[in-house]
N, C-alpha and C positions, 0 to 999 in steps of 0.2 A: 530463555524465559521472556517470551515476546507475545504480544497480541496485536492484531492488525485487521484492517478491512480493505478489501480490493473492490473497486466499483467501476461501472461504466455509466456515462451520462448519455442516454439515447438522443437527447436534443442536440448536443454539441459534438458527440463522438469522443469526448474526452475519456481517458482512462486515468484512474487515480488510486493512490494508496495512502492511507493514514496508518501509522505504525508507532508503537512505543515498546520499551523494554527496560529492564534493570541493568542491562549491559551497555557498554560504551559504543557509540558510533553506529547505531542501528541502520541509519540511512545509507551507510557505505556497504552493507552486507546483504540486507534482506529484501528490499523492495526493487522491482524491475518493471518498467513500462516501455511501450513502444507505440508511437502514434499509428493509428489505423490497424493495429495488430492485437494488442491486449496487454495484460499485466500478469505478473507472477510474483509470489512471495516464496522465499525459502527460509525456513525457521528451524529451531531446535537442532543443535549440533549442525549449525548452518553450513551448507555446502554452497558457497558463492557461485560456483560454476553452473549450478542448476538454474540460476536466474537467467543468464543470457541464453543458455541452451533452451530453456522453456520458451523464451520469446522467439527463438529461431523456429522451434517446432510449431508454434502458433502461426508464424508468418508463412510457413510451408503449407498451411491449410488444415492442420489438425485442430480438432475441437479442444475445448478446455479439458474435458475428461480424457481424451486421447493423449493430450500433452502431459497431464499429471501421471497417467498410467505409464507413459514412455519414460518419464523422469524417474519413476520408481524402478523400472526395469534397468535403467542405465546407472542408477546410483550404486555406489560401492557399499553403502551401509543404509539401505532404505528403512530398516527397522528403527533407526534413530532420527529420521528426517520428518519434517512437517512441511507440506507444500500446498499451495493454492494457485488457481489460475482463473482468468476470465478471458474469453475470446471476443472477436470482433462483433459477434452476434449477441453478446451478453450472456452466453452460456457459462456456467461456473462449475468448478470441481475443487475438491480438496482431499488431502490424504494426511492421516496422522499415524506415524509408525508405531507398531505395537510395543516397541521397547523404549519409547520416550519415557524417561524416568520421573517426570513431573506430571501433575494433573494437566490434562490437555483435552481440547475438543475443537470442533469446527461446526459451522452452520452456514447453509447456503440460502440465499434470498434471491429476489428478482434483481438482476443486474448487479449483484453484490455477493461477496462471500467473506466470511471472517474465520480466522483460526487463531488459536492461542495455546501456549504451553507455560508451565510454571504458574498456572492460574490459581487464584483463590477458590474458584468454583467453576464448574463446567458450563454455567449459564452465560459467562461473559461474552462469547461470540454471538450467541443468540440475541443478547440485549443490544449488541452493536448493530446487528442487522436490523433488529426491530426499530431502533432509532433511525437508521438511514432510510428505511422504507417509509416510515411515518413522516419524515421531514421533507416531503416532496416540494414544499414551498420555499425551502432554504436553498441558496445557490450551491452548486455541486461541491466546490472546494470547501465551503463552510460546513457542508454535511460530512465530509471526511474528517474534519477536525472535531465535529460534534460526535462522531462515532467513537473517536478516541476517548472523549469525555464520558460517553455512555459506558464504555468498557471499564473505565476507572470507577465510575459510580456503581457499577455492578459488582465490584470487588477487585477487578484488575488482577495483578500478580500477588503472590503471597508476600512479596517484599516491595519496597518503593521503586517506582520506575525512575529512570535516570536519563534516558535518551528518547527522542521522538523525531519523526520525519514525516514530511509531506512531499509526495512525488506525483506529478501530473504530466501527462503527455496529451497534446492536442493535434495540431496539423503539421508539425515540423519534426525533423529528425532529432532535435534536441528537446529535453523536457521543458514544458512551459513553466513549471514550478518545481524547484528542487531545494527545499528548505530543511535544515537539520539542526537539532539541538543535541550535541554529542554527549554531554555528561553534566547535568544540572539537576538541582532539586525542582520538582514540579515542571518537568520539561514540556508537558502538554500546554501549560500556560505560556511559557516562553515561545513555543511554536506558534501559538495563536497571535502573540505579539509580533512575531516576525512576519506572519501573513498579513496582518493589518498594515505593517509598514510597506510590504512588497506589493500588495494588491494594486495600489494606484500606479505602480510603475511597470506592471506586467507588459502592457502594450508597447511601452517605450523600448523595452529590451528586445521585443520582436521587431519593431520598426528599425532599430539600429543595425539589425542583421540584414533585413531585406531591402530597406530603403533609407540608407544612412543619410542621404542628401536632404531628407525631410526633417532631420533633427535640427532644431534651431541652433545657430552659432553660439548663442548665449549659454547653451547647455553643454558642458564639457563631457 
């Protein structure tokens, strides 16, 4: 019972995912990103293995649609799975298994795609994409958070969400941003609070990896 939005920022090359669910620890199971490659979500009876496998397929040169198609072929129970992907060119694809037992849907946009299950209504993914596409003047990561808010405002899940995550890859082999609220009331609000705290420190954590001698001695 999860809804999400995957996106690519053409200006920076970032790939990102904003995601929320009524289950615990969604950031550990469902969103996957790789710098210069793309992003994948695996939802609904989530098979975590399909996340890293999807990224490998994208890295091998498969398009988003080819990647999703191949994941469906390789999945042991594809009828229960929900998948989405975006490739390095911004092409997107999604799949909703025919035997997902809750209300579910997906919607593809320009450089973004949204999927959800356990939904209050099937318009939720479309509203998330509509927000993301309309908010072109909002910084990329803030747009991912805004897409979560748009999904909740559109009805979200049929029950309260309890976990949320923000995962972004940019130029390096590690995520630029990996923030998670694992089990809280109104996790989307707490996730935004975490981002507001983390945003001023993003470049510091990149610098300490690549150029640690540039970190002032006064900062431990």
